[in-house]
C-alpha positions as CSV (number, residue, x, y, z in Angstrom):
1,M,-17.2,3.5,-1.7
2,T,-20.9,3.0,-1.4
3,S,-21.3,2.5,2.4
4,G,-19.2,2.4,5.6
5,D,-17.9,4.5,8.4
6,F,-16.0,7.0,6.3
7,K,-17.5,10.1,4.7
8,S,-15.1,9.5,1.8
9,Y,-12.3,7.1,1.1
10,E,-10.0,6.8,-1.9
11,E,-7.0,4.5,-2.3
12,R,-4.7,4.2,-5.3
13,W,-1.4,2.3,-5.9
14,A,0.7,3.8,-8.6
15,L,3.4,1.7,-10.2
16,E,6.3,3.3,-12.0
17,A,8.8,1.3,-14.0
18,T,12.5,2.3,-14.0
19,P,15.3,0.7,-15.9
20,S,16.4,-1.4,-12.9
21,S,13.3,-1.6,-10.7
22,S,9.8,-0.5,-10.0
23,I,8.5,2.3,-7.7
24,V,5.3,1.6,-5.8
25,N,3.5,4.7,-4.6
26,P,0.4,4.0,-2.4
27,M,-1.9,7.0,-2.1
28,M,-4.9,7.2,0.3
29,Q,-7.3,10.0,1.2
30,I,-9.9,9.6,3.9
31,E,-12.5,11.7,5.6
32,I,-14.2,10.6,8.8
33,P,-17.5,12.4,9.6
34,Y,-17.3,12.7,13.4
35,R,-15.9,16.3,13.7
36,I,-13.2,16.6,16.4
37,I,-13.1,12.8,17.1
38,G,-13.1,12.2,13.4
39,K,-9.9,14.3,13.0
40,I,-8.2,12.3,15.7
41,L,-9.3,9.0,14.1
42,E,-8.1,10.2,10.7
43,R,-4.6,10.8,12.1
44,L,-4.6,7.4,13.8
45,F,-5.9,5.7,10.7
46,T,-3.4,7.4,8.5
47,R,-0.5,6.4,10.7
48,R,-1.6,2.8,10.7
49,T,-2.2,2.7,7.0
50,Q,1.3,4.2,6.4
51,A,2.8,1.5,8.5
52,T,0.9,-1.2,6.6
53,A,2.0,0.3,3.2
54,E,5.6,0.2,4.3
55,E,5.2,-3.4,5.4
56,I,3.7,-4.3,2.1
57,A,6.6,-2.6,0.2
58,A,9.2,-4.4,2.4
59,N,7.5,-7.8,1.7
60,L,7.4,-7.1,-2.0
61,K,11.1,-6.2,-2.0
62,D,11.9,-9.4,0.0
63,L,9.8,-11.5,-2.5
64,V,11.6,-10.0,-5.5
65,K,15.1,-10.7,-3.9
66,A,14.1,-14.3,-3.1
67,Q,12.9,-14.9,-6.6
68,E,16.1,-13.4,-8.0
69,A,18.2,-15.6,-5.7
70,N,16.3,-18.7,-7.0
71,G,16.9,-17.7,-10.6
72,K,13.3,-16.6,-11.2
73,G,14.0,-12.9,-11.3
74,G,12.8,-10.7,-14.1
75,K,10.2,-8.1,-14.8
76,Y,7.4,-9.8,-12.9
77,V,6.9,-10.9,-9.3
78,T,5.0,-14.1,-8.8
79,I,2.7,-14.0,-5.8
80,S,0.9,-17.2,-4.8
81,G,-2.0,-17.3,-2.4
82,S,-2.0,-19.4,0.7
């Protein structure tokens, strides 16, 4: 990150293939510079980001199931933009 409200921010999405599926592991590390209020904001931001990651994972799972039901299943998930 080159500029913004965070002192530091790092986000990674690790994908791990298994014989029958894939495992998605989102990892995020943030540091907000505003001392006490920063610590509170970090906790709030972390909770919200966790909820978003869980929502993304659920949406991906639903997408894979829908493609499998339509006979388009396989190793890859097709994601089309709106």
